[in-house]
N, C-alpha and C positions, 0 to 999 in steps of 0.2 A: 504493499499500499504506500509506503514512503517513497519508493522508486516511481510509482505512478504519480505521486504528488510532485516530485522533483521534475518529472518529464512534462507535466501539465504546466507547472509554473514556468519552466524554461521556455516552453512554446509561447506562453503568454508574453513573456519578456521579449522574445524575438519579434513578435507581432507589434508590440508597442515601442520597440527600440527605435523606430523611425523618428520619434521626437528627439532632437539633438541633445536635449538637456539630460536625457537618460541613456544615451548611446553607451553601451558597455561591451566588453569582451566576454565570452562565455565562461572564462576562467573566473570571473567575479561571482559566479553563481555556484553555491556549494550548499548541500543539505546540511553540512556540519554547522552552518551558521544558525540553524533553527533551534529554538528553545522556548519553552512555555513562558509567555509574558503576561497572560491574562485569560480569565474565563468570563464569557458573556452569557447573559440569559435574555432571550427576547421573545416578544409576542408579535405575531404578524397575522396578515389576512391575505387570502388567495382567492382567485376567481378561475376555478378549473373548467376545462371542457368536461362534459358528460355528468358532472355532479354539481350540487349547489356550492355557492361560495362558503368558505369555512375558515375558522381561525387556525393558526399554525403555531406551534411552540418549538423553541429551538434552544440548544446550548452550543455556544460557539467558542472555539479555542483560538487565541492569538499566539501563533508559533514564531512571531518575529519575522525576520527578513532573510529570504533565501539569497538575495543579492540586492544591489542598490535600488531602493524604492520598491522592491517586489516582496510583498508580505503574503504569508501563507496562513489561511485560516479554515481549518476543518470545523464541521458542525454535524450535529445529529438533530433531526427535526421530526415532527409527527403532525399529521392532520388526518381528520375523518369527517366524511360528509355523506349526504344521501343522494342517490342517483336521481337525475331529473326524470320526469314522466316521459319526455320525449326519447331519452335514452332507454328507458325500460321497454318503450314501444319497439325500438330498434332491436333490442335484445330478444324480445318476443318473436319478432319477425325472423331473426336468425335461427331461433329454436324451431319455429314452424317450418323452416326450409330443410330441416334435417330429415333424411329418408325414413328413419324409424318412426317418427311422429307423423309423417305424411302417410305412411302405409297403415297406421292405426286410425287415421282420421282425427288425431288430437289437435286442437287449436289452443294455444297458450296466449293469454292476453297479459297487459301489464298489470291488471288487477290480480291475476293469478300469482304474479311474482311477488306481490306485496311490497313492503318496504325493504329496499336493498341498500345497504351501505358499503362504502369503499374507504379504506384507510391506507396510509402510506407511512412507512418508516424510511427515513432518508439519511444516508451517510454522505456527506458532501465534503469536498476539498476545493477551496476557492483560492485563486491567485489574484491579489489586488495590486494595481500600480497605484502608489500613494504619493500625494503631495500636499503641502500645506498652503492655505490661502490666508488672506488678512483675517484678523481677529482670532488667530490661532486655531482655525477650524481646519481639520484634516479631511480631505476628500480623496475618494478612490473610485476607480472603475475596475472591472475584473471579469474573469471567466471562471467557470466552475464545472467540475465533473462530479457525478453523483451515482449512488447505487440505491435503487428503490425497491422496497419490498411491499408490494400492493396486495391488499387482502380484501376480498369481497365477502359479505355476510349478510344473512337474512333468514327469517324463520322459514319461509317457503322454499328456499334453496339450500338449506343446511344439509351437508353430507351428500350433495348431489353433483353431477358433472358440471352444473351450471355454476356452482361455487368454485369449482376448480378452474373454469374458464376465466374467472375474475381475479384469480390469484396468479401473480407473477413476480419474478425478480429480474429487474432490467436496469440498464444504464441510462443516464440522462446527462444533459448539458444545461448550463445557465449562463446568461449575461447579466451583469449587475452593475449598479452604481450607488455610492452612498456618501455619507459625511459623518464625521465624529467631533465631539468636543469633549475636552478633558478639563472639568472645572477643578478637580483635585488630583493630586499625584496618583492616588489609588483608584480613581473612578473615571471611567470614559463612557459617555453617553452616545449612542449612535443610531442612525436611521439608514435604511437601505431599501431600494427597489430592485426587483429582478424578474426575469422571465425564464421560466424553466420549460424545457422540452424533453418529454419522455415519449417512448413509442406509443404507450396507451393513453396518455393524458398530457395536457400542456396548460400552463397557467402563468399570469402575471401575478405578482404579489408584493406586499410591503412589509417591512419589519421595523420595529422599534425596540431597543434594548439598552441595557447597561452592563458594562464589563468591570470586573474587579481586577485591577492591574497589580502585578507583582513588582517588587523592587527591581529596577533595571540592572542588567549586567554592565560590565565595563563597556564604555562607549566604543563602537567600532564603526568602520567605514560603512556598514550596511544598515545603520540606523537612519531614521528619517529625520535628519538634521537634529539629532540628539533627543528626540521625542521618545 
């Protein structure tokens, strides 16, 4: 997982290195620079395809800088929501097209499926390009890679192949941008907007959170101007 993190972050650095202020050599990027700098807890809201808008809860780690201005931030998130009626209609149509049901003359409707919920546990690794603007506000843009464990459930579909159809473990990607403010040495407040794309679902979302920061290590060239 750490190797994937390094590869993703390095790719992000290469894409963003077109900005002259951050042009660096690959030798400047080394995973040995990473160390835990803070732990954040945030609350967000997402607007997924297929299911109703839902809150999201996350824990985010600040691992510091892989290279100049390139921060690595893994996170663990969770959301759960109910399928939209239109999606249940589509699911019922898919089921009705199956040969075994057609042979038996069985017709399934959205009402037959009842309330169906979908949840997602997400392990993400984000690479942030970071810079500071006036008023000591830290801003960032980034790319993220993620692993999603999607789980479908409902009374009518419990222990059936329909439930299995809604369960999957798949990879995703995200683009994001945000800002942070550090009113105290041990506290950082942040907000973030991101768009996540997975094979089964996609959604824009926002997050607001606060991070407890650890005492800094000895200042090195990989820090964001000493912050």
